[in-house]
N, CA and C atoms as a LAMMPS dump frame, in Angstrom:
ITEM: TIMESTEP
0
ITEM: NUMBER OF ATOMS
261
ITEM: BOX BOUNDS ff ff ff
-5.0000000000000000e+02 5.0000000000000000e+02
-5.0000000000000000e+02 5.0000000000000000e+02
-5.0000000000000000e+02 5.0000000000000000e+02
ITEM: ATOMS id mol type element x y z
1 1 1 N 300.937 -72.456 -309.999
2 1 2 C 300.381 -71.329 -309.268
3 1 3 C 301.543 -70.44 -308.809
4 2 1 N 301.435 -69.153 -309.094
5 2 2 C 302.506 -68.223 -308.745
6 2 3 C 302.466 -67.916 -307.247
7 3 1 N 303.565 -67.398 -306.703
8 3 2 C 303.556 -67.027 -305.279
9 3 3 C 302.472 -65.995 -304.941
10 4 1 N 302.179 -65.087 -305.875
11 4 2 C 301.102 -64.114 -305.65
12 4 3 C 299.764 -64.827 -305.514
13 5 1 N 299.47 -65.734 -306.42
14 5 2 C 298.207 -66.471 -306.371
15 5 3 C 298.118 -67.324 -305.115
16 6 1 N 299.238 -67.915 -304.704
17 6 2 C 299.261 -68.702 -303.47
18 6 3 C 298.951 -67.82 -302.266
19 7 1 N 299.53 -66.629 -302.222
20 7 2 C 299.3 -65.726 -301.099
21 7 3 C 297.84 -65.289 -301.041
22 8 1 N 297.252 -64.973 -302.182
23 8 2 C 295.846 -64.568 -302.222
24 8 3 C 294.958 -65.712 -301.742
25 9 1 N 295.236 -66.918 -302.221
26 9 2 C 294.45 -68.089 -301.823
27 9 3 C 294.574 -68.354 -300.326
28 10 1 N 295.794 -68.271 -299.807
29 10 2 C 296.005 -68.498 -298.376
30 10 3 C 295.322 -67.425 -297.536
31 11 1 N 295.336 -66.178 -297.988
32 11 2 C 294.675 -65.099 -297.251
33 11 3 C 293.162 -65.3 -297.241
34 12 1 N 292.616 -65.745 -298.365
35 12 2 C 291.17 -65.988 -298.434
36 12 3 C 290.755 -67.156 -297.545
37 13 1 N 291.648 -68.144 -297.399
38 13 2 C 291.357 -69.305 -296.565
39 13 3 C 291.635 -69.039 -295.086
40 14 1 N 292.217 -67.876 -294.772
41 14 2 C 292.52 -67.549 -293.389
42 14 3 C 293.838 -68.115 -292.898
43 15 1 N 294.64 -68.672 -293.803
44 15 2 C 295.923 -69.258 -293.429
45 15 3 C 297.037 -68.223 -293.391
46 16 1 N 296.825 -67.076 -294.014
47 16 2 C 297.834 -66.025 -294.098
48 16 3 C 297.201 -64.726 -293.644
49 17 1 N 297.814 -64.095 -292.665
50 17 2 C 297.306 -62.821 -292.186
51 17 3 C 298.047 -61.7 -292.897
52 18 1 N 297.308 -60.829 -293.569
53 18 2 C 297.922 -59.737 -294.313
54 18 3 C 297.915 -58.469 -293.463
55 19 1 N 298.859 -57.566 -293.719
56 19 2 C 298.879 -56.305 -292.978
57 19 3 C 297.665 -55.447 -293.312
58 20 1 N 297.322 -54.555 -292.42
59 20 2 C 296.247 -53.609 -292.651
60 20 3 C 296.81 -52.39 -293.354
61 21 1 N 296.171 -51.971 -294.419
62 21 2 C 296.594 -50.785 -295.153
63 21 3 C 295.526 -49.722 -294.941
64 22 1 N 295.884 -48.681 -294.21
65 22 2 C 294.938 -47.617 -293.878
66 22 3 C 295.165 -46.402 -294.763
67 23 1 N 294.071 -45.815 -295.205
68 23 2 C 294.121 -44.573 -295.971
69 23 3 C 293.173 -43.581 -295.313
70 24 1 N 293.113 -42.397 -295.83
71 24 2 C 292.199 -41.396 -295.268
72 24 3 C 290.738 -41.787 -295.496
73 25 1 N 290.492 -42.665 -296.47
74 25 2 C 289.133 -43.122 -296.761
75 25 3 C 288.796 -44.44 -296.096
76 26 1 N 289.688 -44.966 -295.267
77 26 2 C 289.455 -46.234 -294.596
78 26 3 C 290.463 -47.279 -295.039
79 27 1 N 290.263 -48.499 -294.605
80 27 2 C 291.177 -49.589 -294.944
81 27 3 C 290.923 -50.086 -296.365
82 28 1 N 292.012 -50.529 -297.017
83 28 2 C 291.888 -51.11 -298.352
84 28 3 C 292.524 -52.494 -298.357
85 29 1 N 292.182 -53.275 -299.333
86 29 2 C 292.711 -54.628 -299.487
87 29 3 C 294.227 -54.57 -299.698
88 30 1 N 294.958 -55.361 -298.945
89 30 2 C 296.416 -55.364 -299.015
90 30 3 C 296.916 -55.723 -300.411
91 31 1 N 296.296 -56.709 -301.048
92 31 2 C 296.767 -57.148 -302.358
93 31 3 C 296.518 -56.095 -303.434
94 32 1 N 295.429 -55.349 -303.334
95 32 2 C 295.192 -54.262 -304.286
96 32 3 C 296.239 -53.166 -304.101
97 33 1 N 296.599 -52.89 -302.86
98 33 2 C 297.652 -51.909 -302.586
99 33 3 C 298.981 -52.393 -303.162
100 34 1 N 299.288 -53.659 -302.931
101 34 2 C 300.533 -54.246 -303.43
102 34 3 C 300.593 -54.176 -304.955
103 35 1 N 299.499 -54.491 -305.618
104 35 2 C 299.443 -54.41 -307.079
105 35 3 C 299.655 -52.98 -307.568
106 36 1 N 299.045 -52.018 -306.89
107 36 2 C 299.194 -50.619 -307.299
108 36 3 C 300.641 -50.155 -307.171
109 37 1 N 301.287 -50.521 -306.08
110 37 2 C 302.68 -50.121 -305.867
111 37 3 C 303.587 -50.79 -306.89
112 38 1 N 303.366 -52.059 -307.149
113 38 2 C 304.204 -52.773 -308.103
114 38 3 C 303.958 -52.294 -309.536
115 39 1 N 302.736 -51.904 -309.856
116 39 2 C 302.462 -51.343 -311.187
117 39 3 C 303.218 -50.032 -311.353
118 40 1 N 303.224 -49.217 -310.306
119 40 2 C 303.964 -47.953 -310.344
120 40 3 C 305.451 -48.219 -310.584
121 41 1 N 306.025 -49.141 -309.819
122 41 2 C 307.449 -49.458 -309.965
123 41 3 C 307.762 -50.05 -311.336
124 42 1 N 306.919 -50.95 -311.814
125 42 2 C 307.135 -51.572 -313.114
126 42 3 C 307.01 -50.542 -314.239
127 43 1 N 306.096 -49.591 -314.096
128 43 2 C 305.949 -48.525 -315.092
129 43 3 C 307.203 -47.665 -315.137
130 44 1 N 307.759 -47.345 -313.977
131 44 2 C 309.006 -46.575 -313.943
132 44 3 C 310.144 -47.363 -314.586
133 45 1 N 310.228 -48.652 -314.263
134 45 2 C 311.281 -49.496 -314.827
135 45 3 C 311.172 -49.571 -316.345
136 46 1 N 309.952 -49.599 -316.858
137 46 2 C 309.769 -49.696 -318.309
138 46 3 C 310.244 -48.419 -319.018
139 47 1 N 310.325 -47.317 -318.273
140 47 2 C 310.828 -46.059 -318.834
141 47 3 C 312.31 -45.864 -318.541
142 48 1 N 312.948 -46.854 -317.893
143 48 2 C 314.376 -46.786 -317.623
144 48 3 C 314.741 -46.221 -316.27
145 49 1 N 313.755 -45.998 -315.404
146 49 2 C 314.009 -45.458 -314.07
147 49 3 C 313.948 -46.602 -313.068
148 50 1 N 315.049 -46.873 -312.402
149 50 2 C 315.086 -47.982 -311.452
150 50 3 C 314.598 -47.514 -310.088
151 51 1 N 313.928 -48.397 -309.362
152 51 2 C 313.423 -48.108 -308.032
153 51 3 C 314.316 -48.787 -306.999
154 52 1 N 314.548 -48.103 -305.942
155 52 2 C 315.386 -48.638 -304.88
156 52 3 C 314.647 -49.759 -304.146
157 53 1 N 315.326 -50.854 -303.953
158 53 2 C 314.769 -51.953 -303.164
159 53 3 C 313.865 -52.909 -303.909
160 54 1 N 313.672 -52.71 -305.205
161 54 2 C 312.816 -53.626 -305.97
162 54 3 C 313.521 -53.96 -307.272
163 55 1 N 313.478 -55.236 -307.62
164 55 2 C 314.156 -55.701 -308.825
165 55 3 C 313.145 -56.34 -309.758
166 56 1 N 313.391 -56.187 -311.049
167 56 2 C 312.52 -56.786 -312.057
168 56 3 C 312.47 -58.301 -311.879
169 57 1 N 313.596 -58.9 -311.572
170 57 2 C 313.663 -60.347 -311.387
171 57 3 C 312.685 -60.802 -310.298
172 58 1 N 312.608 -60.057 -309.214
173 58 2 C 311.704 -60.413 -308.116
174 58 3 C 310.241 -60.293 -308.524
175 59 1 N 309.9 -59.23 -309.257
176 59 2 C 308.523 -59.053 -309.722
177 59 3 C 308.131 -60.159 -310.698
178 60 1 N 309.044 -60.495 -311.605
179 60 2 C 308.765 -61.566 -312.574
180 60 3 C 308.513 -62.882 -311.864
181 61 1 N 309.303 -63.187 -310.852
182 61 2 C 309.139 -64.439 -310.11
183 61 3 C 307.822 -64.444 -309.339
184 62 1 N 307.523 -63.359 -308.619
185 62 2 C 306.349 -63.295 -307.75
186 62 3 C 305.04 -63.371 -308.521
187 63 1 N 304.991 -62.707 -309.669
188 63 2 C 303.755 -62.674 -310.455
189 63 3 C 303.754 -63.636 -311.631
190 64 1 N 304.852 -64.317 -311.897
191 64 2 C 304.916 -65.258 -313.004
192 64 3 C 304.968 -64.566 -314.354
193 65 1 N 305.615 -63.425 -314.431
194 65 2 C 305.698 -62.663 -315.679
195 65 3 C 306.81 -63.214 -316.559
196 66 1 N 306.631 -63.101 -317.856
197 66 2 C 307.637 -63.551 -318.825
198 66 3 C 308.078 -62.358 -319.659
199 67 1 N 309.332 -62.333 -319.989
200 67 2 C 309.86 -61.262 -320.817
201 67 3 C 311.236 -60.854 -320.342
202 68 1 N 311.909 -60.141 -321.201
203 68 2 C 313.287 -59.763 -320.899
204 68 3 C 313.373 -58.41 -320.204
205 69 1 N 312.47 -57.498 -320.565
206 69 2 C 312.514 -56.153 -320.007
207 69 3 C 311.214 -55.834 -319.266
208 70 1 N 311.252 -54.739 -318.528
209 70 2 C 310.051 -54.301 -317.817
210 70 3 C 308.944 -53.934 -318.807
211 71 1 N 309.329 -53.392 -319.96
212 71 2 C 308.339 -53.063 -320.988
213 71 3 C 307.625 -54.287 -321.523
214 72 1 N 308.341 -55.428 -321.566
215 72 2 C 307.725 -56.682 -322
216 72 3 C 306.753 -57.21 -320.951
217 73 1 N 307.07 -56.985 -319.68
218 73 2 C 306.281 -57.533 -318.578
219 73 3 C 305.084 -56.666 -318.205
220 74 1 N 305.149 -55.366 -318.486
221 74 2 C 304.091 -54.448 -318.069
222 74 3 C 302.71 -54.819 -318.606
223 75 1 N 302.53 -55.14 -319.898
224 75 2 C 301.185 -55.532 -320.361
225 75 3 C 300.653 -56.789 -319.663
226 76 1 N 301.532 -57.748 -319.398
227 76 2 C 301.116 -58.957 -318.676
228 76 3 C 300.669 -58.6 -317.26
229 77 1 N 301.408 -57.698 -316.626
230 77 2 C 301.081 -57.291 -315.262
231 77 3 C 299.746 -56.564 -315.219
232 78 1 N 299.511 -55.679 -316.18
233 78 2 C 298.242 -54.944 -316.218
234 78 3 C 297.076 -55.91 -316.419
235 79 1 N 297.271 -56.915 -317.261
236 79 2 C 296.231 -57.934 -317.457
237 79 3 C 295.958 -58.69 -316.16
238 80 1 N 297.026 -59.079 -315.459
239 80 2 C 296.885 -59.777 -314.171
240 80 3 C 296.168 -58.878 -313.167
241 81 1 N 296.532 -57.613 -313.144
242 81 2 C 295.925 -56.66 -312.216
243 81 3 C 294.432 -56.495 -312.505
244 82 1 N 294.083 -56.405 -313.774
245 82 2 C 292.664 -56.285 -314.147
246 82 3 C 291.875 -57.532 -313.778
247 83 1 N 292.488 -58.702 -313.951
248 83 2 C 291.825 -59.949 -313.553
249 83 3 C 291.57 -59.976 -312.054
250 84 1 N 292.55 -59.546 -311.27
251 84 2 C 292.404 -59.599 -309.82
252 84 3 C 291.407 -58.56 -309.314
253 85 1 N 291.453 -57.351 -309.863
254 85 2 C 290.58 -56.293 -309.374
255 85 3 C 289.196 -56.343 -310.007
256 86 1 N 289.028 -57.155 -311.031
257 86 2 C 287.705 -57.323 -311.652
258 86 3 C 287.352 -56.243 -312.645
259 87 1 N 288.348 -55.613 -313.233
260 87 2 C 288.067 -54.551 -314.226
261 87 3 C 288.151 -55.086 -315.615
């Protein structure tokens, strides 16, 4: 089980309190926000643009992604994101 899956499971069980993410349309699920931000960063990395404060190594570890480059990991991440969001 990846650290992301552990965090989701712990949050659902009430063992982990997640921050509140507020938007103009109301509050949204923290993990969906986290996935959206990480997809944005991973997409930039796959085009050769590095983001400050985030490393590919950290994303690969947190989500259990395999591959050498961000381009290799992006399809796996999108699949994981679709599984989590139910699309």
